[in-house]
N, C-alpha and C positions, 0 to 999 in steps of 0.2 A: 789769412791773418786771423788770429784768435782774439776775441774780445774778452776782457776780464769779466768774471761772473759778478752778479749783483748780490748784495746781501739782502736781508729781510727789510731793511729800511730803504732800500732802493739805491744805495750808494755803491759804487764799484769798489772792489777790494781785490787783494791778491790771494791766489791759492797758496797754501803752504807747499813747499817744494816737494815733499814726499808724496802728497796726495796728487799733485800734478803729474809726477812721474808715473804713479800707479794708474791714473786714468789714461795716460798716453799708451802705456803698455797694454792695457785692456783693449783700447781701440785698435792698436796694431795687431793684437791677437785675433780680434774679431775680423779685421780685414784679411788677415792671413788665412783664416778659416774659410772666408768667402772665396778666396783664390783657389783653395783646395776642395771646394764644394763638389760633391760627386756629379758626374755627368748624367744627363737624362737617361741614357741607356742603362747605366749601372743602377740608377734608382728604379727603373722599370724591372730590371732583373731581381732586385731585392723585393719589390712588391710581388712579383710572380712567385718567388720562393715562399714568401709569407702566406700568400693565398693557397699555394699547394700544401703547405704545412697545415693550414686551417682545414682544408678539405680532407687531408689525410687523418687529422685528429677526429673530424666528424665521422668519417667512415669507420675508423677504429672504435669509436664509442658505440656506433650502431652494431658493429660486429660483437662487441662485448655484451651489449643488451640482448642480442639474438642468442648468444651462447648461454647467458643467464636464463633465458626463457627455455631453451632446450635442455638445460641441466635439470629442470623440474621433472623430466620424464625418466623413469627407470629403464633398465635394459629389458626387463620382463615386459614392460608396457610396449616397448618398441617391437619386441618379438611377437606380442599379441597383435599389434597393428599390422605387422608384415603378414602374419597368418591370415588376418581378415582381408588384407589386400589380395592375397593369393586366392582365397575362396571367392571373394567378390568378383575378381576378374574371370574366374571359371564360370560363375553363375550368369554374369551379364555379358558374356562373350558375344552373343548374338546381337546385342544392341549396338555395339561399336567394336568390331573385331580388332582394328588396328590399335585403338587406344587401350583396349583391355589386354592386348599382348604386352604393351609397354608397362601397364600396371602390374601384370604378372611378373615381368622381369624385375621391376622395382621391388616387388614383394619378396621375390627370391633373394635378391641381393641384400635386402634389409634383414631377412631371416638368417641367412648365412653369416652376415656380419655380426648381428646381435648374438647369435649362438657362439661364434668364435670369441667375442668379447666376454660372454658369460663364462665360457669354459677356460679361456687362457688369460684373460685380462682381469683377474680378480683384484680386489683392493686389499692386498695383504693376505696373509694366511689365516684361514679360519681355524686351523689346527693349533695355532699358538695358544698356549694355556693362559687364561686370564687369572690375575692375582689381585687380591685385596688385602692390604696390610701384610704383604709378604707371604700370604698363604694362598694356595690355589683355590679357585672357586669351583665348586661342584654343584651343578644343578641336578638335584635328584627329584624326579617327579614322583608323585604318589602313585598308588595303585590305579590302574585304569578302571573304566566303568565295568568292563567285563570281569575283571578280577574282584572288584567290590561286590558285584552281584553273585559271583561264585562263593565268595566268603560268606555273604549274607545267607545264601541258600544252604550252604553246608552247616552253618551255625543254627539255622532254623530247623533243619531235618534232624539234628542230633538231639534236640529237646523233645 
């Protein structure tokens, strides 16, 4: 049994009909949602999916950070490092033969990979002609030091 609501003065009053119907509908809707509340297993599955998504996002962010750090190195620096690994493994082979053989293999793989990337994986064609304001850019270098010295010497000997 429902009691009529009290007003601010403490007296009982009647709800307007439309507001009463609206409240009843809301209460029934809430009760209906409780009946269709997800079971514990489906809630656990949803929580597991959310946790896995968060872990995946964290791993993905760490991978992106690692790639950003690795992108700072140029291919020529990687080639130099591989060359140094190969030389170092040959010089320090007596200290630890097993480890130095793996360092040698890693250096060879890095060298071959960096060489292949340098030769075949260029960033666009360097032979493409550069233009500025519709005209091709020509970088004309001045005379070399030896040419300037020859010119100076020949001008000096003529006088």
